[in-house]
C-alpha positions as CSV (number, residue, x, y, z in Angstrom):
1,M,0.0,0.0,0.0
2,K,1.3,3.4,-0.9
3,P,2.1,5.5,2.2
4,R,-0.4,8.3,2.8
5,N,-0.8,11.1,5.2
6,E,-3.5,13.6,5.9
7,L,-2.9,17.0,7.4
8,T,-5.7,19.1,8.7
9,S,-5.5,22.8,9.5
10,M,-4.2,23.5,13.0
11,Q,-4.5,26.9,14.6
12,P,-1.5,28.0,16.6
13,H,-2.2,28.2,20.3
14,N,-0.3,30.3,22.8
15,P,-1.7,29.7,26.2
16,S,-1.8,32.5,28.7
17,P,0.5,32.3,31.7
18,S,-0.6,29.7,34.3
19,R,-2.7,31.0,37.1
20,S,-1.1,31.8,40.4
21,V,-1.0,29.2,43.1
22,A,-1.7,30.0,46.7
23,D,0.3,28.2,49.4
24,T,-1.8,27.2,52.4
25,G,-0.3,25.1,55.1
26,G,1.6,22.7,52.9
27,I,-1.3,22.3,50.5
28,R,-1.0,24.3,47.3
29,L,-4.3,25.3,45.7
30,A,-5.0,26.3,42.2
31,P,-8.3,27.2,40.4
32,R,-9.5,24.7,37.8
33,L,-10.3,25.9,34.4
34,S,-13.8,26.0,33.0
35,V,-14.6,24.1,29.9
36,D,-14.9,27.3,27.9
37,D,-11.6,28.8,29.3
38,A,-9.2,29.9,26.6
39,E,-6.2,28.8,28.8
40,W,-6.4,25.1,28.1
41,P,-2.9,23.9,27.2
42,R,-2.4,22.2,23.9
43,I,-2.1,18.4,24.5
44,T,-0.4,16.3,21.9
45,L,-1.5,12.7,22.0
46,V,0.0,10.1,19.6
47,T,-1.4,6.7,18.8
48,P,0.9,4.2,17.1
49,V,-0.8,1.3,15.4
50,Y,-0.1,-1.7,13.2
51,N,-2.9,-4.1,12.1
52,G,-5.1,-2.9,14.9
53,V,-8.5,-3.0,13.3
54,R,-10.0,-4.9,16.2
55,Y,-9.7,-2.0,18.7
56,I,-8.4,1.1,16.9
57,E,-11.8,2.7,16.5
58,D,-12.5,2.4,20.3
59,T,-9.2,4.1,21.0
60,I,-9.8,6.9,18.6
61,R,-13.3,7.5,19.8
62,S,-12.2,7.6,23.4
63,I,-9.8,10.4,22.5
64,V,-11.6,12.6,19.9
65,Y,-15.0,12.5,21.5
66,Q,-13.8,13.9,24.8
67,G,-14.3,17.4,23.3
68,Y,-11.1,18.7,24.7
69,P,-10.8,22.2,23.2
70,N,-7.0,22.2,22.4
71,L,-6.1,18.7,21.3
72,E,-3.5,17.8,18.7
73,Y,-4.1,14.1,17.9
74,I,-1.6,12.2,15.7
75,V,-1.9,8.7,14.4
76,V,1.1,6.8,13.1
77,D,0.3,3.5,11.3
78,G,3.0,1.0,10.4
79,G,1.6,0.1,7.0
80,S,-1.4,-2.0,8.1
81,S,-3.2,-4.3,5.7
82,D,-6.2,-5.3,7.8
83,G,-8.6,-2.3,7.4
84,T,-7.0,-0.1,10.1
85,V,-6.3,2.7,7.6
86,D,-9.9,2.7,6.5
87,I,-11.0,3.4,10.0
88,I,-8.4,6.1,10.4
89,R,-9.7,7.8,7.3
90,Q,-13.2,7.7,8.8
91,Y,-12.0,9.9,11.6
92,Q,-9.4,12.0,9.8
93,K,-11.3,15.3,10.3
94,H,-10.6,14.8,14.0
95,I,-7.0,13.9,13.5
96,S,-4.3,16.7,13.2
97,W,-1.9,14.5,11.3
98,W,-1.6,10.9,10.3
99,V,0.6,8.7,8.2
100,S,0.7,5.1,7.1
101,R,4.1,3.6,6.2
102,R,6.5,0.9,7.4
103,D,8.4,1.7,10.6
104,Q,10.8,0.0,12.9
105,G,8.4,-0.6,15.8
106,V,6.2,1.2,18.2
107,Y,8.9,3.6,19.6
108,D,10.0,4.5,16.1
109,A,6.4,5.3,15.3
110,L,6.1,7.4,18.4
111,N,9.2,9.3,17.5
112,T,7.7,10.0,14.1
113,G,4.5,11.3,15.7
114,F,6.2,13.5,18.3
115,A,8.5,15.0,15.7
116,Q,5.3,16.4,14.0
117,S,3.9,17.7,17.3
118,T,3.5,21.2,18.7
119,G,1.7,20.6,22.0
120,N,3.1,21.8,25.3
121,I,1.7,18.7,27.0
122,M,2.6,15.2,25.6
123,G,1.5,11.6,25.9
124,W,0.6,8.6,23.9
125,L,-2.1,5.9,23.8
126,N,-1.6,2.6,22.1
127,A,-4.1,1.2,19.6
128,S,-6.1,-1.0,22.0
129,D,-6.1,1.2,25.1
130,L,-8.6,3.8,26.2
131,L,-9.0,7.2,27.9
132,H,-11.5,7.6,30.6
133,T,-14.3,10.1,30.3
134,S,-12.9,13.6,30.7
135,G,-9.4,12.2,31.1
136,L,-7.8,14.9,28.9
137,F,-9.6,17.6,31.0
138,V,-8.0,16.2,34.1
139,V,-4.6,16.4,32.4
140,G,-5.0,19.8,30.9
141,S,-6.4,21.4,34.1
142,V,-3.7,20.0,36.3
143,F,-0.9,21.2,34.1
144,A,-2.5,24.6,33.6
145,S,-3.2,25.2,37.2
146,L,-0.1,23.8,38.8
147,P,3.2,25.0,37.2
148,A,5.2,22.8,39.6
149,V,3.9,19.6,37.9
150,E,6.3,18.5,35.1
151,W,4.9,15.0,34.7
152,L,1.9,13.2,36.1
153,T,0.1,9.8,36.2
154,G,-3.4,8.9,37.2
155,R,-4.9,6.0,39.1
156,P,-3.8,2.7,37.4
157,T,-6.8,1.1,35.7
158,R,-7.6,-1.8,33.5
159,F,-10.2,-2.5,30.9
160,N,-11.4,-6.0,29.8
161,P,-11.5,-6.9,26.1
162,N,-15.0,-5.4,25.8
163,G,-13.7,-2.0,27.0
164,M,-15.3,-2.2,30.5
165,T,-13.4,-0.8,33.4
166,V,-12.8,-3.8,35.6
167,D,-9.9,-2.7,37.8
168,V,-9.2,0.6,39.5
169,R,-6.1,0.7,41.7
170,A,-5.2,2.9,44.6
171,V,-3.2,6.1,44.1
172,P,0.4,5.0,43.6
173,A,3.3,6.7,45.3
174,W,6.4,7.4,43.2
175,S,10.0,8.3,44.2
176,R,13.1,8.1,42.0
177,Y,15.2,6.1,44.4
178,R,12.4,3.7,45.4
179,F,11.6,3.3,41.7
180,L,15.2,2.4,40.9
181,A,15.3,0.1,44.0
182,G,12.4,-1.9,42.5
183,A,9.3,-0.4,44.2
184,N,6.3,0.6,42.1
185,Q,8.3,-0.1,38.9
186,Y,5.2,-0.2,36.7
187,I,4.1,3.4,35.8
188,Q,1.0,3.1,33.7
189,Q,1.9,4.7,30.4
190,E,-1.8,5.1,29.4
191,S,-2.3,7.6,32.3
192,T,1.1,9.4,32.1
193,F,1.6,12.8,30.5
194,W,4.4,15.3,30.6
195,R,5.5,18.8,29.6
196,R,7.4,19.3,26.4
197,S,10.2,21.1,28.4
198,L,10.8,17.8,30.4
199,W,10.7,15.8,27.2
200,E,13.5,18.0,25.7
201,K,15.6,17.8,28.9
202,A,15.3,14.0,28.7
203,G,16.6,13.8,25.2
204,G,13.5,14.5,23.1
205,E,12.9,11.0,21.8
206,L,12.2,7.4,22.8
207,N,14.9,4.8,22.4
208,A,13.7,3.0,19.2
209,S,16.1,0.2,19.7
210,Y,13.9,-1.3,22.4
211,R,11.0,-3.6,21.6
212,D,9.0,-3.1,24.8
213,V,10.8,-1.1,27.5
214,G,11.2,2.2,25.7
215,D,8.6,3.7,28.1
216,F,10.5,2.5,31.1
217,D,13.7,4.0,29.8
218,L,11.9,7.3,29.3
219,W,10.6,7.3,32.9
220,V,14.2,6.7,34.1
221,R,15.3,9.7,32.2
222,F,12.4,11.8,33.4
223,F,13.2,11.0,37.0
224,R,16.6,12.7,36.5
225,H,14.9,16.0,36.2
226,A,11.6,16.0,38.0
227,R,9.4,14.3,40.5
228,L,6.4,12.4,39.3
229,H,3.1,13.7,40.6
230,S,0.3,11.1,41.1
231,V,-3.2,12.4,40.4
232,D,-6.1,11.0,42.3
233,A,-8.3,10.8,39.2
234,L,-9.0,8.5,36.2
235,I,-7.1,9.4,33.0
236,G,-6.5,6.3,30.9
237,G,-6.3,2.6,31.2
238,Y,-4.8,-0.6,29.8
239,R,-6.9,-3.1,27.9
240,F,-6.1,-6.7,28.7
241,H,-6.7,-9.0,25.8
242,S,-5.4,-12.2,24.1
243,D,-2.5,-10.3,22.4
244,S,-1.4,-8.7,25.7
245,I,2.0,-9.4,27.2
246,S,2.1,-12.8,28.9
247,A,3.6,-13.8,32.2
248,S,6.6,-15.3,30.5
249,D,7.0,-12.0,28.5
250,M,6.8,-10.1,31.8
251,A,9.7,-12.0,33.2
252,R,11.9,-11.0,30.2
253,Y,10.5,-7.5,30.4
254,N,11.6,-7.2,34.0
255,Q,15.1,-8.4,33.1
256,R,15.4,-5.7,30.5
257,C,14.2,-3.1,33.0
258,D,16.8,-4.3,35.4
259,K,19.5,-3.7,32.9
260,I,18.3,-0.1,32.3
261,I,18.4,0.5,36.1
262,E,21.9,-1.0,36.4
263,S,23.1,1.3,33.7
264,E,21.4,4.3,35.4
265,L,22.9,3.6,38.8
266,N,26.4,3.8,37.3
267,F,25.9,7.5,36.7
268,I,24.3,8.3,40.1
269,P,26.8,9.5,42.8
270,R,26.7,7.6,46.1
271,A,24.5,4.9,44.8
272,G,26.3,2.1,46.6
273,A,23.6,1.4,49.1
274,L,21.0,1.2,46.3
275,K,23.1,-1.2,44.3
276,A,23.7,-3.4,47.4
277,F,19.9,-3.5,48.1
278,R,19.2,-4.6,44.5
279,R,21.9,-7.3,44.6
280,V,20.4,-8.7,47.8
281,S,16.9,-8.5,46.4
282,S,18.0,-10.3,43.2
283,V,19.5,-13.2,45.2
284,V,16.6,-13.5,47.7
285,K,13.9,-13.6,45.0
286,N,15.4,-16.9,43.8
287,I,15.1,-18.5,47.3
288,P,11.5,-19.7,47.7
289,K,11.6,-20.0,51.5
290,V,12.9,-16.4,51.9
291,R,11.3,-14.7,49.0
292,G,7.9,-14.1,50.7
293,L,9.4,-12.7,53.8
294,W,11.6,-10.3,51.8
295,Q,8.6,-9.2,49.9
296,R,6.6,-8.5,53.0
297,L,9.3,-6.8,55.0
298,A,11.6,-5.1,52.6
299,M,9.7,-4.4,49.4
300,K,6.5,-3.4,51.0
301,S,8.4,-0.9,53.1
302,L,9.6,0.6,49.9
303,Y,6.0,0.8,48.7
304,H,4.4,2.2,51.9
305,L,6.9,3.7,54.3
306,A,6.7,7.5,54.3
307,G,9.9,9.4,54.2
308,P,11.6,12.7,53.1
309,D,11.3,11.5,49.5
310,W,7.6,10.7,49.8
311,P,6.1,12.0,46.6
312,P,3.4,14.6,46.1
313,V,-0.2,13.7,45.2
314,V,-2.6,15.9,43.3
315,E,-6.2,15.8,44.5
316,D,-9.5,17.5,43.9
317,Q,-10.6,19.7,46.7
318,E,-13.8,21.8,46.3
319,N,-13.3,21.9,42.5
320,K,-9.7,22.9,42.8
321,W,-6.6,20.8,42.3
322,V,-4.4,20.7,45.4
323,I,-0.9,19.3,45.8
324,R,-0.5,17.4,49.1
325,E,3.2,17.2,50.0
326,G,4.6,14.4,52.2
327,V,1.3,12.8,53.1
328,R,1.1,9.1,53.4
329,R,-1.3,7.8,50.8
330,M,-3.3,4.6,50.3
331,K,-1.5,1.4,49.4
332,S,0.6,1.8,46.3
333,F,0.1,-0.1,43.0
334,S,2.2,-3.2,42.5
335,R,2.1,-6.2,40.2
């Protein structure tokens, strides 16, 4: 099939400066934008797809029918032959830019899409996953109201093959060093968005040499520059289906993540204690009689024990987003 692309008109958008934030007793408050407010930041959302006819329409509809007033939606198809492109064409009036051509995998496709983008806020949604109702409004209003937030993630959620929300997890807690130690290692990509300025600090591209850990590699690079803010709200979710990653694939996935972490630790000063903890954890996990005890005592402490690095959480309070600093949250998400 001959590669094609469709470009629709896009009006340049220069958002007004973010509204001021009042500090009140450790809780920072900021007014939420109204639906008609002209200050909504431009959100770039990219969907990579290859032969995704089974779910791609659900994904597109979950995005474009949100009615977010300043959305730049980009679809990058890898040369599908199963009818995916026909569905994309049906929605092309809602799509800012799309292309169908052979690529080198999902992260190469994402780099193609982000290279075409102009949004101040960025994220992606794979071709079987879904946004929750008003998810983009959550993202846009948090970023517009709270300048301190450089990247965020919502409550981890899961959809069944029919698109029904069947699992909503507690608000996770994220810290760079706990993350590198092995706690809360799974940041749900479908709920994660960031500022373009952070993207550029972190290198401005995904590592396309990876098959399935390019997002993990990106999170590691983001953590070098900014704290991850959890948002107590529903943004997006992962659809579990027959083509999803299997348990055996997860084991290999974790091994590749470990290699990325080991490489990162080599560039962190005074990381000796963290390296030692990971070595012990790696050995103990292979001893059945000790593994459970280690998980309960050591790893759960990393998940739940409050400390000076305890991450901030963004919450709704009387129709305003608030940042709660250093407050112990509910049990964190783990797999």
